N, C-alpha and C positions, 0 to 999 in steps of 0.2 A: 481163606477162599472169602467169607463172610466180611472180615477187614479188609480187603482188597474192595472187595464192592462196595463197602462204604467209604473207602480213600477213595474211590472212582466218583463218586455221587456227590462226594463233600466240594472234589476239587471242580466238579461241573458247576456246584453253586457259588466259588469264588469269582467275581469280578476285579479287576484294576481300574479305578478310576484315574482321570485324569492328576488328581492330587500326586497319585502314588508315582507318576510316573515325573512329575516336575520335581520332587523331593529326590529320587534316586537320580535324577538328573541332575541335580546339584553337587550330590553326591559325588558322583563320578568326574564333574568338572575340580571338586576338591581334591582327588586323588589326582588327576592330571597335573593338577598345580603344584604338587607337593615335589615333581619331578625337579623342577628349578629351584623350587624354598621347597628344603628339605623338612623343614620344621614345623610346616602342613601335615606331615604325614600322621603324625599321633591327634591330630585335630580331627583326621579324616575317617581315622580308625575308630575314634570314641565316637562319633557323629553315627558312625556306621551300626555300631553294636546299639546307641540308642534308640535310632530308625528301626533297628530288626526288633527291638524290645515291643515299643510301640505298633508295630505291626502285630506281631504278639498278642501284645492286648487288646488290638482291635478284633482281630480272629474271635478273643475269647467273647468278646462284647457282642459281637453277632451272632455266636454259633455256640452258644452257652444255653440250658435246658430252658430257663425263663426267657426264651424270645417267642412272641406268639401275637403274630399277624393276622386277622381275620379279615376276608376278603370277600364279596359277594356283589355277584354283578345281576340288577333287576332289568329285565324286558319286558316290555308290552306283549297283550297277546298276539299281539300281530303288527307289522309295519303300514306307514301308509303312504302310499305311491308319490314322489314329487311334494310331500309334506318334512317338514323339522318335525323328527319323533324326537323323543328324548330318551337318553339311556342313563341309569344310576351305579352309581359304584360305590357299596356300604362299606367303609374301612375301618377296621378296628384295631388300633393300638395297647396291647394288653402289658408291653412290655413295661420295666420301671424305670425307663429310659427314653427321653424325645428321638426320634430319628426323623434324615432324612430320606425321604422317600420317591422313587421314579417310577410312576404306574402305566404298565403297557398295555393297554387290554386291544387284543388280537382281532380286528375287526374282519367282520366277511371277507371274503376276495374280490367280490364287488362293487368295492369302495375303491378297490388298490389305494391304500393309504399306509404308507409304511414307516410315516416319523409321527405318529399320534402316540404323545407322551402326557400326562400330569404328574408336576413337581411339587412339593409339597413337604413340608414340616410341621409331624404331626408329634405333641407334647406328650407325655406321658399317660397312658391308661386315658388316652379321650376315641373319639369315634365321631367320625366324619363322613359325610355325604358328598360323593363327587359328581356332577352332571355334565353330560353332555347328546350332542344332535348328531344326528345323521339322515340325512335327505336321499333314500334309497330312489334311483331313475328306472329300475327295471323290475318287472312282478318275476315272482319265482319265488326259491325257498334259499334262504340265508344262514349261512353256517359263523355262527361264534367262535373263536378257539379261544385259549388259554389267556388267563390275564396274568400277567408278571409282575411281582411287587420289586424293584431293588431297594435295598436298605444297607444307611451308611449310618456311622457311629457320630459324635462331633469330632472325632479324630480325621475320620475320612480319607485311610489310608486303604481300606478294604470294602467290596461293596457285595453283598449275598445277594444273589436271587433266588427267590422265592416263587415258585411256580403253583400255580391255581387249576386245578384241570373243569374250568366250571361250562366246558361245552356247549353248545347249545342249536336249536334249530329253529326258524323263525321264518312266518310267509309274511309277504310283502303283498298286502292288497291294495287293489284302487282305493284312493284317496279317501279314507272312513272321518278325516278330521275334518277333511272338506266338507263331507256328508253332514255330519253333524252342525256342522257351522252353517249352512242353510238351513236347517231341521225346522228354527225355529218361522221361518219366512213361511211355511207351507201354511199356516193358519190364517195369514194374512191374505188380505185382495188383492195388494200391489207390494211389490218387493220395495224394500226401505235404501236399494242401492242406489249408487250415482247413474243417471241418465233415466233412472224409471219415473213416470210420473201417471197422476192417477188418470185414470179411464171411466169415464159415465157409462153406466150401463144403457145397453141397447133392446129395445124390443121385453120381453118378457120370457125369454129364456133360462128361467129360474123357477125353482122347483117350490111349491107353497108351504112354508115353515110352519107357521102360527100367527094366530089377530092377539095383536095387545093393543092398549092403550096408547093412546094418540102421544108424543112428546114433541115439545117445539122443537121446530124443527126440519119434522118429518114432511116427507113427500106427500099432498095433498091428495096428489092422482092414485096413491094407494088406499086411501082411507075407504073400510068396508061400510057401507051406508047399510047394511042388514044389520050386520051385529051393532052399528049405533044407535039405530031405530028402538034395537029390543033391548040394551044397556042403557040407553037415554045419555051416552057421553060418546064420544068421538073415538072410533075404533080405526085400527089401520092392520092392511096385511102386511107380514112379514116372508121375506122369500129366500131360501138356501138358494148356495151352487147347486147345479145340478152334480151330480155323483155318478159313479158306477161308468166313466165316461174313459176310453181305452185310450191312454197313452205310449207310444212306442220310441224307442231309440233306436235308429240304424242307423250303423257305425260303418264306413267306407274303409275295408282292411288293407286299400290295395296300396300302390307306391305312392301316390299322390300323399298319402299319409302317413310319409317313414320320417318328412323334413322334421330335421330338430329345432328343439326353442327350449332353452334353457335346460339343458340336459334329457327333456324329455321329448320325445315323437310327438307330432299332433295327433297321432292315434292313440296313445296314451292320455291327452287333456281329454279326447272328444269320451276314453272310457271312465275316465275320474266324473264329469260331469254328466256320464249316464246315470251312475251311481246316486250321483245329487238328484236328478230329475225325477228319478225312481222313487226315490224316498221322500220326494215333496209330493208328486203324485200321491203316493199311498196314504201320505197325512192329510190332503186334501179329499179322500175316499175317492181315487180314480184307481182306476184298472193301469198297472204298468207292466209294460212287456218290451221284450228286445230283440233286434237281428240285426246280426250281422253278416255282409256280402266282402266279396271280390271278384276274381274271377266264377266265384262259385259259392254258393250258398254257405255260412258257418253257421256261428252259434243260432240257434233261436228260443226265448222263452214266450211261453203263450202270457197273452195280459191277464193279470187275476192282481186280485187284492186281500190274500189271504196272506194269516199271520207268515210264513214262510215265502212269502214273493221274494222280498228282498235278499234273504240269505241265496235265494235261488240266482237270483242276478247278480249277486257277488263273484258267486263261485265259479260261476260261465265269464261274467268277465275277466276272473282272474286268470281264464286259462289262455286268453285270445291271445294270439301272436299275428304280427302283420303278415302278407305274403307277398314277394316280387312281381305281381302282375296288373294289369290292367283291371280298373271295375267294370263289370259285367250289368249295367244297368235293365238290360232286358230282363234278365234273371232275375232282378228286384222288381222289377216291374209285375213279372209270373207272380213271386212268390208275395206281393203287397195287394195284389188284388183277385188273387183265383185260388193259390193255394193255402196261404199262413194266415193271412190279414185278410181275412173277407167284409166284415163290418167297418164302419168308416169309424176311423182313430185321428187322431194326432199323431202326426208322425215327424219326430225330430230328425233332423238328416243329416249327420256329421262328415264333409267330404272336403274336398278342394279344389278351386279350380285356380290355375293358375295364368290363364290367359282368356280371352273371348270366347274362342275359337273352340277351346276343350268345353264351356260351359253350350255353346250352342248343338256343338254332338247330340250330348243328353237331354237336351231342352226340350224336344217332342215328347222323350220319354217321361221327364217332370211333368209333362202337361198331365198326361193322361194319367200320371198317378195322383196328381191334383185333381184330376176330376170323380176319383173315386174317394180319396180324404182329404184330410187340411194338413198340406205340406209344408214344415218350418225346412227349410235349406240353411246350412250352418256352414260356412266355412271361414277364412283364415284371411288377415292381413299380412302380407312379407313385412314384417317391422322393420329390418334392418334393411329393406330397398325405401321403405316410408321413411326412418329414418334420416336417410342418406337423401332423399328428394328434396327432404327440408334444409338440408344445409347450406351457408353460402357457397356460392361458389366463385375460386378466384382467378381463373384462367377459363382459357377457350376450350379445354380438352374435359376442363369437369362441367364447364356448361352442357356440354355434348351428353358425358354423361347420366349427368343429373335431370336432363330432358328425356333421355331413355327409361331412369328409374320413376317420373314422374307420370309416364304414359303407360305404366306397367301399375302405379296406383290406381290413375283412371279407370284403367279396364276393370279393375274389382268393382270400382263404383259403378260403372255401367254394367256390369255383369248383375247387382242388387236391382238397378233400377228394371233392365229388360225383366226380370223374373216376378218383380211385381208387377209390370203390364200385364204378364197372363195368369195373376190371380194367383201366385206362390210367395207366401211369406219367406221371406231372406232376412240372415242376420252376418254381418259381415263383422269382424270378431279379432281384435289378438289374442292370443291362444290363453296370455293370463286373467282376461276379461270373461273366456268363455261359457264358465258355470253363472256370473253374476247376469249378462246379456240373456243367458237362455233360460235363466228362470223369471226374468223381469215378462221375457216373451211370454213364457208359460201363464205368469199370471195375469200376463193383458190379457191374453185369447180368454182365458175363464171370465174375466171382467166383462168384457165384450160379448159375452155368450154366442163364441164362436164354434165352440164343441161343447 
């Protein structure tokens, strides 16, 4: 019984590559040719014996006790949504002979990739690290399955499959890579990204930090004359940004935020940027909070600057899912002014307006929120329509369609201008530039002393 089980297991490990069928196809052709030419029969029989012996030798080379291939998959602690995450495969050929390998890593079902493989010839007793990248487009729990290694000797007539049961589950969080990328810019006054410009201080909405010696280039208006008279040397006041201000990311989870772009929905872009802004705000010693809404109020995280606040934001954003309903801005107004956010705060509202009339429906509520808080409305350009409108028309039909597309594009810019007329900050951005533009706006408002 044990012998039968071993035989079955052994047969399941044996695979026949193309070279095997090519060689035996030639042998079959030789046997067929021996009917009109009988002298070929002896050659065909001798060739069959030789090839059969080679197959047996090949089986021995692949299935003896000295064959040892080690394979280990190295995963990060978590994957970042919408980013290229690096996965490593450590392979060691401990056999005393070089082997041709085809490595098949069984990826999570969410990627829907059935053709992933790595081909490599590994000399005897060598170690190599193979890397590849994955870009998840859905948050949640992903399961990596087995790793399969198909090995062939230099003869190449038989292939052996070695299976490694290194299954592992890993969570896909909002973009932690993007968060770390923008982390350094939290200590600057203005971001260094494209589109950012230096903003002059307005007024004295800065906290006093210290008195120091005058250095050439300092503003004379900041000279502290009392300290100067005591020290008999020019002394100036130094100010620091105001701290502990409340920064809330408000995310619309309604239907308008489910539009896809480059594999991610607009809501996912908003979630990634909310994590970036929360991290930057905490590094600027502000309080970061979160509010999501659709037809009802979703997850909330009270603004705080404690050491565990960023973890709370990450865990909350990880669980958020879109809803197939229109966003209820009346509920948002109630939550933002009476229930949840009662003191004046900076609100980054991530939403999407595809038409001017859609904005007009919620404009009265946005104006009420802006009277209590510093409101920044962030919505998205329809990049496909924008790029199409800029293409050159070649006939009358294309002129018509491009004119309609240009009208939609113009409506977006009209929405921005109208919001600003009512004192509401507005950002119209491409999805891939959302984090850059939002960080720039946050640093600009800090530099202008508006929060």
